[in-house]
C-alpha positions as CSV (number, residue, x, y, z in Angstrom):
1,M,20.3,118.0,-3.8
2,S,22.0,120.7,-6.2
3,E,24.5,120.4,-8.8
4,S,27.1,121.5,-6.1
5,A,26.7,122.3,-2.4
6,I,29.0,124.3,-0.1
7,V,30.4,122.8,3.4
8,L,31.8,125.8,5.5
9,F,33.5,124.0,8.4
10,D,35.8,124.7,11.0
11,G,39.2,124.8,9.8
12,V,41.3,124.5,13.1
13,C,38.9,121.3,14.4
14,N,40.4,118.0,14.1
15,L,36.8,115.9,14.0
16,C,36.1,119.0,11.4
17,N,38.6,118.4,9.6
18,S,38.7,114.6,9.4
19,T,34.7,114.7,8.3
20,V,35.9,117.0,5.3
21,Q,38.5,114.1,4.3
22,F,35.8,111.7,5.4
23,V,33.4,113.6,2.3
24,L,36.1,114.2,-0.3
25,R,37.2,110.5,0.0
26,R,33.2,109.0,-0.8
27,D,32.0,112.2,-2.9
28,R,32.8,110.8,-6.2
29,R,30.6,112.8,-8.2
30,Q,32.4,116.0,-6.2
31,R,28.9,117.7,-5.5
32,F,30.2,119.2,-2.6
33,L,32.5,122.2,-2.4
34,F,34.7,123.5,0.7
35,A,35.8,126.6,2.8
36,P,36.9,127.0,6.5
37,L,34.5,129.1,7.9
38,Q,37.5,131.2,9.6
39,S,38.5,132.4,5.2
40,E,37.5,135.3,3.7
41,K,34.7,132.8,1.5
42,G,33.3,131.4,4.2
43,R,32.7,134.5,6.8
44,D,31.1,136.2,3.7
45,L,28.4,133.5,2.9
46,L,27.9,133.3,6.6
47,Q,26.8,137.1,6.1
48,R,24.9,136.8,2.7
49,H,23.0,134.0,4.8
50,G,22.2,136.1,7.9
51,L,24.7,134.2,10.2
52,S,27.1,135.6,11.8
53,P,30.7,135.7,10.3
54,D,32.0,134.3,14.5
55,F,30.0,131.3,14.0
56,L,32.2,128.6,14.2
57,D,30.2,126.4,16.3
58,S,28.4,124.2,13.6
59,F,29.1,122.7,9.7
60,V,27.1,124.7,7.8
61,L,25.5,123.5,4.3
62,V,24.6,126.2,1.6
63,E,22.6,124.0,-1.2
64,Q,20.4,125.5,-3.6
65,G,20.4,129.3,-1.5
66,R,19.4,127.4,1.6
67,V,21.3,127.7,4.8
68,F,21.7,124.6,7.2
69,T,23.5,124.2,10.3
70,S,23.9,121.8,12.9
71,S,22.6,118.3,12.9
72,S,20.2,119.4,9.3
73,A,23.5,120.1,7.8
74,A,25.1,116.5,8.8
75,L,22.4,114.5,7.5
76,R,21.8,116.2,4.7
77,I,25.7,115.9,3.3
78,A,25.4,112.3,4.8
79,R,22.1,112.1,2.1
80,G,24.4,113.6,-0.6
81,L,27.2,110.9,0.1
82,P,27.0,107.4,-2.1
83,G,26.7,104.0,-0.2
84,L,24.4,103.6,2.2
85,W,24.9,107.1,4.0
86,P,22.1,108.6,2.8
87,L,20.2,105.8,4.9
88,L,21.1,108.3,8.0
89,Y,19.0,111.0,6.8
90,A,16.0,108.5,8.8
91,F,17.1,110.5,12.1
92,I,16.0,114.2,10.1
93,A,12.6,112.4,11.9
94,V,13.7,112.8,15.1
95,P,12.8,116.3,16.4
96,R,15.4,119.1,15.3
97,F,15.6,119.7,18.9
98,L,16.9,116.8,20.5
99,R,19.2,116.3,17.1
100,D,20.6,119.7,17.7
101,A,21.3,119.0,21.4
102,V,23.1,115.9,21.0
103,Y,25.3,117.7,18.1
104,R,25.7,120.9,20.2
105,W,27.0,119.2,23.0
106,I,29.8,117.0,20.8
107,A,30.4,120.7,19.1
108,R,31.2,121.9,22.8
109,N,33.5,119.1,23.4
110,R,35.3,118.8,20.0
111,Y,38.6,120.6,20.5
112,R,39.1,118.4,24.0
113,W,38.3,114.9,22.6
114,F,40.1,115.4,19.4
115,G,41.9,118.2,19.5
116,R,42.6,121.5,17.3
117,R,45.2,122.7,14.9
118,D,47.0,125.9,15.2
119,S,45.8,126.8,11.8
120,C,43.5,125.7,8.9
121,R,43.5,123.3,6.9
122,I,45.5,123.8,3.5
123,P,43.8,121.4,0.8
124,T,46.5,119.4,-1.2
125,P,47.3,120.1,-4.8
126,E,44.5,117.4,-5.6
127,E,42.0,118.6,-3.6
128,R,42.8,122.3,-4.1
129,S,39.4,122.5,-6.9
130,R,37.3,121.3,-4.3
131,F,38.1,124.5,-1.8
132,L,36.6,127.3,-2.5
133,E,39.2,130.8,-2.2
């Protein structure tokens, strides 16, 4: 994994925001930076990497100039965390079409199951350095 990687997330999704909080609490080496997909920086990164700026259905991980989406992004993020979380990366051996089918099913239902916010998450002053402007 690179020195720092950028996680783009759906800023109005409660599940996505909870996941960002989860990563922030565990990422003691501060390897991950964050930006909402809806932000100017998020949309710019999507376009620079050949994705539509309206791509809101997935976590996106930009790492060493490469882009990972859906289950691949989630597994690579888990691999970058301390403790036992990197063990989840073993699921990379499951064919991507199966992993992504489960991921897309959750993504399609995330607002109904977990709710959504009216606006993107605003980082706390302590977190501000971890979020791209």
